C-alpha positions in Angstrom: 130.8 -9.5 98.9 131.7 -10.8 102.4 135.3 -12.0 103.1 135.9 -14.4 105.9 138.4 -13.1 108.5 141.2 -15.4 109.5 141.6 -14.0 113.0 138.9 -14.3 115.7 138.8 -10.9 117.5 137.0 -12.5 120.5 139.5 -15.3 121.1 142.5 -15.1 123.4 145.9 -15.0 121.7 146.6 -18.3 120.0 143.4 -19.8 121.1 142.7 -21.0 124.6 143.9 -18.9 127.5 145.8 -21.7 129.1 148.1 -22.0 126.1 149.4 -18.5 126.3 152.3 -19.4 128.6 153.3 -22.4 126.4 153.2 -20.2 123.3 155.4 -17.6 125.0 158.0 -20.2 126.1 158.0 -21.8 122.6 158.7 -18.5 120.9 161.6 -17.8 123.2 163.1 -21.3 122.7 162.9 -20.9 118.9 164.3 -17.4 119.1 167.3 -18.4 121.2 167.9 -21.5 119.0 167.9 -19.4 115.8 170.1 -16.7 117.3 172.7 -19.4 117.9 172.1 -21.0 114.5 171.3 -24.3 116.0 168.9 -26.6 114.0 166.2 -28.5 115.7 168.0 -31.8 115.0 171.2 -30.4 116.6 169.2 -29.3 119.7 167.7 -32.7 119.8 171.1 -34.3 120.0 172.4 -31.9 122.7 169.4 -32.3 125.0 168.2 -35.8 124.2 164.7 -34.6 123.5 163.1 -35.8 120.3 162.6 -33.6 117.3 158.9 -34.1 117.6 158.9 -32.9 121.2 161.0 -29.9 120.4 158.6 -29.0 117.6 155.7 -29.2 120.0 157.5 -27.0 122.5 158.4 -24.3 119.9 154.9 -24.2 118.6 153.3 -23.9 122.0 151.5 -27.3 121.7 152.8 -28.8 124.9 153.6 -27.7 128.5 157.3 -28.6 129.1 158.4 -29.7 132.6 160.9 -27.7 134.6 163.4 -30.5 133.9 162.9 -30.1 130.2 163.2 -26.3 130.4 166.4 -26.7 132.4 167.8 -29.0 129.7 167.0 -26.4 127.0 168.4 -23.5 129.1 171.7 -25.4 129.6 171.9 -26.3 125.9 171.2 -22.8 124.8 173.4 -21.2 127.5 170.6 -18.9 128.8 169.0 -18.5 132.2 165.9 -20.6 132.8 163.9 -17.4 133.5 164.6 -16.0 130.0 162.0 -18.4 128.6 159.3 -16.5 130.5 160.3 -12.9 129.7 157.6 -12.2 127.0 154.9 -13.8 129.2 155.8 -11.4 132.0 156.0 -8.3 129.9 153.4 -5.7 130.9 150.8 -4.7 128.3 149.8 -1.1 128.2 146.4 0.5 128.0 145.6 4.2 127.6 142.2 5.6 128.8 141.5 9.0 127.4 138.3 10.6 128.8 136.0 12.8 126.7 137.7 16.2 125.9 141.1 15.1 127.3 142.8 14.3 124.0 146.2 16.0 123.4 145.9 18.8 120.9 148.4 18.4 118.1 149.6 20.9 115.6 150.3 19.0 112.4 152.3 20.7 109.6 150.0 22.4 107.1 147.0 22.8 109.5 145.1 26.1 109.6 142.7 27.9 112.0 139.5 26.0 112.7 141.2 22.7 112.1 141.7 20.8 115.4 143.6 17.6 115.8 143.4 15.7 119.1 145.6 12.6 119.7 143.4 10.2 121.7 146.1 7.9 122.9 149.6 6.6 122.2 151.6 3.4 123.1 155.3 3.5 122.0 157.5 0.4 121.6 155.4 -2.7 122.1 155.4 -6.5 121.3 153.2 -6.1 118.2 155.8 -4.1 116.3 153.2 -1.6 115.2 152.5 2.0 116.3 148.9 3.2 116.2 147.9 6.9 116.4 144.2 7.6 116.8 143.1 11.2 116.2 139.8 13.0 116.6 139.7 15.7 113.9 137.3 18.6 114.0 136.9 21.1 111.1 134.6 24.0 112.0 135.1 26.6 109.2 136.1 26.9 105.5 139.8 27.5 104.8 141.5 29.0 101.8 144.1 26.2 101.8 143.5 22.6 102.8 146.3 20.6 104.3 147.7 17.7 102.3 149.5 15.0 104.2 151.8 12.2 103.0 153.4 9.7 105.4 154.1 6.0 105.7 151.6 3.5 107.0 148.0 2.7 106.7 145.2 5.2 107.7 141.5 4.7 108.4 139.0 7.6 108.5 135.6 7.2 110.0 133.2 10.1 109.7 131.2 11.1 112.8 129.4 14.1 111.5 129.3 16.6 108.7 130.3 16.0 105.1 133.8 16.2 103.5 135.2 15.6 100.0 138.4 13.8 100.9 141.3 13.5 98.4 143.5 10.4 98.2 146.0 10.6 95.4 144.1 11.4 92.2 140.7 10.4 93.6 138.2 12.4 95.7 135.7 10.6 98.0 132.5 12.1 99.3 132.4 11.2 103.0 129.3 11.5 105.2 128.6 10.4 108.8 129.1 6.6 109.1 131.4 6.4 106.0 134.9 4.9 106.2 137.9 5.5 104.1 140.8 3.0 104.4 144.0 3.8 102.5 147.7 3.7 102.0 148.9 7.0 103.6 152.0 7.3 101.4 149.8 8.9 98.7 149.0 12.7 99.2 145.7 12.9 101.1 143.6 15.4 103.0 140.2 17.2 102.9 139.5 18.7 99.5 136.2 20.4 100.2 134.2 20.9 103.4 130.6 20.3 102.3 128.8 20.4 105.6 130.2 21.9 108.8 131.1 21.2 111.5 132.8 18.0 110.3 134.3 15.5 112.8 136.0 12.2 112.0 138.3 9.7 113.5 141.7 9.2 111.8 143.6 6.1 112.9 147.2 5.8 111.5 149.3 2.6 111.9 152.9 2.0 110.9 155.8 -0.2 111.8 157.5 1.0 115.0 161.0 0.8 113.5 160.2 3.5 110.9 
């Protein structure tokens, strides 16, 4: 069964590139208006702009003039430049070269179990933290680590075979297999079937947790 995705991964945010600035301005106008508990109708009365025009501005569907932005800034008692703050925010990227991931000691790990953090971006506009790990298991262990934490996790097998537990279920993972799961359930390798085993583990969770 094939499900249709609602988001186009190849498009720029909110469609065409030229709309990004308008979208950023609209979000700020809406945010300031809501912070001050002003309705669109009330803002319309204060500024003299129509409700329809204000709706287009807040939804990023029109490019407001500087005169219009100044009217909105005065009405909302904010600097004109505050409407551009999200558009001007820097967007981070982390490039980790082969073999340069940061080795991490996770609670419960044993010898011959290597966890490399491939990159990390802290507080960001998306509101989501993502932690990508490259995990290498090279020898049998008497005790396998079991993890339990918030968020969603994706495992993608690169080589080897592992029986991986998630809650009450065990999944046989081979190279090319993916396991996508709620990380709040106890999870971890149950049995190392073919070594060495290497897989990517990508954990995502809200940044306010």
